[in-house]
C-alpha positions as CSV (number, residue, x, y, z in Angstrom):
1,X,132.1,93.5,127.9
2,X,135.5,93.3,126.5
3,X,138.4,93.6,129.0
4,X,141.0,96.3,128.6
5,X,143.5,93.8,127.3
6,X,141.2,92.5,124.7
7,X,140.3,96.1,123.7
8,X,144.0,96.9,123.2
9,X,144.4,93.7,121.0
10,X,141.3,94.6,119.0
11,X,142.8,98.1,118.3
12,X,146.1,96.6,117.1
13,X,144.2,94.2,114.9
14,X,142.1,97.0,113.4
15,X,145.2,99.0,112.6
16,X,146.6,96.1,110.8
17,X,143.7,95.0,108.8
18,X,143.1,98.8,107.7
19,X,146.5,98.5,105.9
20,X,145.8,95.2,104.2
21,X,147.5,92.8,106.6
22,X,146.2,89.2,107.2
23,X,148.5,88.0,109.9
24,X,149.7,89.5,113.1
25,X,152.3,88.0,115.5
26,X,153.1,88.9,119.2
27,X,156.2,87.4,120.9
28,X,158.0,88.3,124.2
29,X,160.7,90.8,123.7
30,X,159.6,92.3,120.4
31,X,157.1,94.7,119.0
32,X,154.0,93.3,117.2
33,X,154.6,92.4,113.6
34,X,152.1,92.0,110.6
35,X,152.4,90.3,107.4
36,X,151.5,92.1,104.3
37,X,152.5,91.3,100.5
38,X,154.5,88.3,101.9
39,X,156.6,90.4,104.1
40,X,156.7,90.8,107.9
41,X,156.5,94.5,109.0
42,X,157.3,95.8,112.6
43,X,154.6,98.0,114.2
44,X,157.1,100.6,115.3
45,X,154.6,102.9,117.1
46,X,153.6,99.9,119.5
47,X,155.2,99.0,122.7
48,X,157.6,96.0,123.1
49,X,155.6,92.9,124.2
50,X,156.3,91.4,127.6
51,X,155.3,88.2,129.2
52,X,152.5,89.9,131.3
53,X,151.0,91.1,128.1
54,X,150.8,87.6,126.4
55,X,149.6,86.0,129.6
56,X,146.8,88.5,130.0
57,X,145.9,88.1,126.2
58,X,145.7,84.4,126.7
59,X,143.5,84.7,129.8
60,X,141.2,87.2,128.2
61,X,140.6,85.0,125.0
62,X,140.6,81.5,126.3
63,X,137.9,80.1,128.5
64,X,138.9,77.6,131.4
65,X,138.9,74.5,129.2
66,X,141.0,76.1,126.5
67,X,143.4,77.3,129.1
68,X,143.8,73.6,130.4
69,X,144.4,72.6,126.8
70,X,147.0,75.2,126.4
71,X,148.8,74.0,129.6
72,X,148.8,70.4,128.6
73,X,149.5,70.8,124.8
74,X,151.7,73.7,124.9
75,X,149.6,75.2,122.0
76,X,146.1,75.7,120.9
77,X,144.3,76.8,117.9
78,X,140.9,78.4,118.1
79,X,138.7,81.1,116.4
80,X,137.6,84.4,118.2
81,X,135.0,87.1,117.2
82,X,135.9,90.5,118.6
83,X,132.7,91.8,116.7
84,X,130.3,90.2,114.3
85,X,132.7,91.3,111.4
86,X,136.0,90.9,113.2
87,X,136.8,87.2,113.3
88,X,140.2,85.6,113.7
89,X,142.0,82.3,113.7
90,X,144.4,82.3,116.7
91,X,147.4,80.1,117.6
92,X,148.7,80.6,121.1
93,X,151.9,78.7,121.6
94,X,155.1,78.4,123.6
95,X,158.5,79.2,122.2
96,X,161.6,79.6,124.1
97,X,159.6,79.0,127.1
98,X,157.4,82.1,126.7
99,X,153.9,82.4,125.3
100,X,153.4,83.7,121.7
101,X,150.4,84.4,119.7
102,X,149.5,84.6,115.9
103,X,146.3,86.0,114.5
104,X,144.9,85.3,111.0
105,X,142.0,87.5,110.0
106,X,139.1,85.6,108.5
107,X,137.0,87.6,106.2
108,X,133.2,87.4,107.0
109,X,132.4,87.2,103.2
110,X,132.9,83.7,102.0
111,X,135.4,83.7,99.1
112,X,134.4,82.5,95.6
113,X,136.5,80.8,92.9
114,X,136.2,83.9,90.6
115,X,136.7,86.3,93.5
116,X,140.0,84.7,94.4
117,X,141.2,84.5,90.7
118,X,141.6,80.8,90.7
119,X,141.8,78.6,87.6
120,X,138.4,78.1,86.1
121,X,138.9,74.4,86.1
122,X,138.2,74.4,89.8
123,X,134.7,74.9,89.1
124,X,134.7,71.6,87.2
125,X,136.4,70.0,90.1
126,X,133.6,71.3,92.3
127,X,131.0,69.5,90.1
128,X,132.4,65.9,91.3
129,X,129.8,64.2,93.2
130,X,132.2,61.7,94.9
131,X,136.0,61.0,95.4
132,X,138.7,62.9,96.9
133,X,140.0,66.5,96.4
134,X,143.2,67.4,98.1
135,X,144.2,71.0,98.7
136,X,147.8,71.2,99.6
137,X,150.3,74.0,100.1
138,X,152.4,75.3,103.0
139,X,150.8,77.3,106.0
140,X,149.6,80.5,104.9
141,X,149.1,79.6,101.2
142,X,145.4,80.1,101.3
143,X,144.4,76.5,101.4
144,X,141.3,77.2,103.6
145,X,140.1,80.0,101.4
146,X,140.2,77.7,98.3
147,X,138.4,75.0,100.1
148,X,135.9,77.5,101.3
149,X,135.3,78.7,97.7
150,X,134.8,75.2,96.5
151,X,132.2,74.6,99.2
152,X,130.5,77.9,98.4
153,X,130.3,76.9,94.6
154,X,128.6,73.8,95.6
155,X,126.3,75.5,98.0
156,X,125.3,78.1,95.3
157,X,124.7,75.5,92.6
158,X,123.1,72.3,93.9
159,X,121.2,70.7,96.7
160,X,123.7,68.7,98.9
161,X,124.2,67.9,102.5
162,X,127.4,69.2,103.5
163,X,129.3,68.5,106.8
164,X,132.4,70.3,107.8
165,X,134.8,69.0,110.5
166,X,137.2,71.7,111.7
167,X,139.3,72.7,114.6
168,X,138.6,75.6,114.9
169,X,135.8,76.6,112.5
170,X,137.0,79.4,110.2
171,X,134.6,80.6,107.5
172,X,130.9,80.8,108.6
173,X,128.7,79.5,105.9
174,X,125.1,80.3,105.3
175,X,122.7,77.8,103.6
176,X,121.8,78.5,100.0
177,X,121.0,75.5,97.8
178,X,122.7,73.1,100.2
179,X,122.2,72.4,103.8
180,X,125.6,72.9,105.7
181,X,126.5,71.7,109.3
182,X,129.7,72.8,110.7
183,X,131.2,70.7,113.7
184,X,134.1,71.9,115.7
185,X,136.3,69.3,117.4
186,X,136.3,69.7,121.0
187,X,132.9,71.7,121.1
188,X,130.5,69.9,118.7
189,X,132.2,66.5,118.6
190,X,134.8,64.8,120.8
191,X,137.2,63.8,118.0
192,X,137.8,63.8,114.3
193,X,137.2,60.0,114.2
194,X,133.8,60.4,116.1
195,X,132.9,63.2,113.6
196,X,133.7,61.0,110.5
197,X,131.5,58.1,111.9
198,X,128.8,60.6,112.4
199,X,129.2,61.6,108.8
200,X,128.7,58.0,107.7
201,X,125.7,57.4,109.8
202,X,124.2,60.7,108.6
203,X,124.9,59.7,104.9
204,X,126.1,63.1,104.0
205,X,126.9,64.2,100.4
206,X,129.9,66.5,100.9
207,X,132.6,66.2,103.7
208,X,135.1,69.1,104.3
209,X,137.8,67.9,106.6
210,X,140.0,70.7,107.6
211,X,143.0,68.2,107.8
212,X,143.6,64.5,108.6
213,X,145.3,64.9,112.0
214,X,146.3,61.2,112.4
215,X,147.5,59.0,109.9
216,X,145.4,56.2,111.1
217,X,142.3,58.1,110.0
218,X,143.3,58.0,106.3
219,X,141.7,54.4,105.6
220,X,138.5,55.6,107.0
221,X,138.7,59.0,105.0
222,X,139.5,56.9,101.7
223,X,136.6,54.5,102.5
224,X,134.2,57.5,102.6
225,X,135.7,59.0,99.4
226,X,135.3,55.6,97.7
227,X,131.6,55.5,98.6
228,X,129.0,57.9,97.6
229,X,130.5,61.0,98.9
230,X,132.8,63.9,98.0
231,X,135.7,64.5,100.4
232,X,137.6,67.7,100.4
233,X,140.5,68.0,102.7
234,X,143.8,70.1,103.1
235,X,147.4,68.8,103.4
236,X,150.8,70.5,104.0
237,X,152.9,69.8,101.0
238,X,154.7,72.1,98.4
239,X,153.8,69.9,95.3
240,X,150.9,67.7,94.2
241,X,153.2,64.7,93.9
242,X,154.4,65.5,97.5
243,X,150.7,65.7,98.7
244,X,150.2,62.2,97.3
245,X,153.3,60.8,98.9
246,X,152.5,62.4,102.2
247,X,149.4,60.0,102.3
248,X,151.1,56.9,101.2
249,X,154.5,57.2,103.0
250,X,153.0,57.4,106.5
251,X,152.1,53.7,106.3
252,X,154.3,50.7,106.7
253,X,155.5,48.9,103.6
254,X,152.9,46.1,104.2
255,X,149.9,48.7,104.3
256,X,151.1,51.0,101.4
257,X,149.6,48.8,98.6
258,X,146.2,49.0,100.2
259,X,146.4,52.7,100.7
260,X,147.6,53.2,97.2
261,X,144.7,51.2,95.9
262,X,142.2,53.1,98.0
263,X,143.9,56.4,96.9
264,X,144.1,55.7,93.2
265,X,140.4,54.8,93.0
266,X,139.2,57.9,95.1
267,X,141.5,60.7,94.0
268,X,139.8,63.3,91.6
269,X,142.2,66.2,91.9
270,X,145.0,67.8,93.8
271,X,145.1,71.7,94.1
272,X,148.5,72.7,95.2
273,X,149.2,76.4,95.9
274,X,151.6,79.0,97.3
275,X,150.9,82.8,97.9
276,X,153.0,85.3,96.1
277,X,153.1,89.1,96.1
278,X,150.7,90.6,93.5
279,X,152.0,93.5,91.2
280,X,150.4,96.7,92.5
281,X,149.8,95.2,96.1
282,X,148.1,92.3,97.7
283,X,148.7,88.6,97.1
284,X,147.8,86.0,94.5
285,X,147.8,82.3,94.6
286,X,150.1,80.4,92.2
287,X,148.5,77.0,91.6
288,X,149.5,73.6,90.5
289,X,146.5,71.4,89.4
290,X,146.6,67.5,89.2
291,X,143.6,65.8,87.6
292,X,143.6,62.1,88.4
293,X,143.5,60.6,84.8
294,X,144.3,56.9,84.0
295,X,148.1,57.7,83.9
296,X,148.0,59.3,87.4
297,X,145.9,56.4,89.0
298,X,148.2,53.9,87.5
299,X,151.3,55.7,88.8
300,X,149.7,55.8,92.3
301,X,148.5,52.2,92.2
302,X,151.9,50.8,91.1
303,X,153.7,52.9,93.6
304,X,155.7,54.9,90.8
305,X,154.9,58.3,92.5
306,X,158.1,59.8,91.0
307,X,156.4,59.6,87.6
308,X,153.6,61.9,88.6
309,X,155.3,65.1,87.6
310,X,156.2,63.9,84.2
311,X,152.6,62.7,83.6
312,X,151.4,66.2,84.7
313,X,153.8,67.9,82.1
314,X,152.5,65.7,79.4
315,X,148.6,66.0,80.2
316,X,147.8,69.5,79.8
317,X,144.8,68.5,77.6
318,X,143.3,66.8,80.7
319,X,143.5,70.2,82.6
320,X,146.8,69.7,84.4
321,X,148.6,72.8,85.3
322,X,152.2,72.6,86.7
323,X,153.6,75.4,88.9
324,X,156.1,76.4,86.3
325,X,153.4,76.9,83.5
326,X,151.2,78.9,86.0
327,X,154.0,81.0,87.2
328,X,155.0,81.9,83.5
329,X,151.4,82.8,82.9
330,X,151.1,85.1,85.9
331,X,154.6,86.7,85.0
332,X,153.5,87.3,81.4
333,X,150.3,88.8,82.4
334,X,152.2,91.0,84.8
335,X,150.2,89.8,87.8
336,X,153.5,88.8,89.5
337,X,157.0,90.0,89.2
338,X,159.5,87.9,87.0
339,X,161.9,87.7,89.9
340,X,159.1,86.3,92.2
341,X,158.2,83.8,89.5
342,X,161.8,82.6,89.0
343,X,162.5,82.3,92.8
344,X,159.4,80.1,93.3
345,X,160.1,77.9,90.0
346,X,160.2,74.1,90.2
347,X,162.5,74.1,87.2
348,X,164.2,77.5,86.8
349,X,165.5,76.8,83.3
350,X,162.2,75.6,82.2
351,X,160.5,78.6,83.5
352,X,163.1,80.9,81.7
353,X,162.4,79.3,78.4
354,X,158.7,79.8,79.0
355,X,159.2,83.4,79.7
356,X,161.1,84.0,76.5
């Protein structure tokens, strides 16, 4: 039976979801706020949150082991099902010495490439049998949804052995053509490293790694991607070239040449995205897509990462899409406002010329 505290939280969450909000935030001294169409809105009808409310919230949602982890690490990510169709990814953390909590709604229906309105070339990316696909963007950009859509595309089309390594598990997949195992670090496996070694032992076909939490794991991830498996993972970066740099720059100069070599051989594509308000309500993903052609691979291997953006602009025939070209297309089709397009442009003058 749900506690009164949990029932109250559930009531607030349902109210937020009914109006289309995806995120809800609780912090001491403030009323709850939700995010809709890219903007935070105060729930004026709700009471101001105090420390007892947040403490009771964490006690009602966390088991003993999770409470200990929160105490040690000062934050914890986990998933929680209030009902079968009411699932959230939750972050409980400290700020200014007080507990706070953020809830992100996870739809029970697995998203699809078409349903998310993603570039059709992503279906071709999902056809790769081996290599590395990076999905990048800031927090809240829909990286997990895009990754889930790619996995579901594979699940619908071909027989593969798919293993996901997550912390926590977000979308719950159902086997269709593929067999899918979902492993949560801390529950189903002790660490990301242990789970990666398990994947190698099981000889899986597709690996989804929620993120690479430790730079030291990248050589193992790239070794898997250079073998016979397809690796899909997310990374926090605002651009495709930045995502590649994030992998390389974490290593010493002595190790970078080896990592660049492994990465240039493994990389198939980078999908970088940000979420923008959609005209008429809701949100839409603006995407930059890098396809690892010979010029891209050469730039990575030689260390000329600053050339990647230029290569992308000159390689539209290979399926490359820059943010500015995608923003222009979305604005011309009246799917986003021109002002939102311009405020998110990489090169504002270029975008202005594309919109003329």
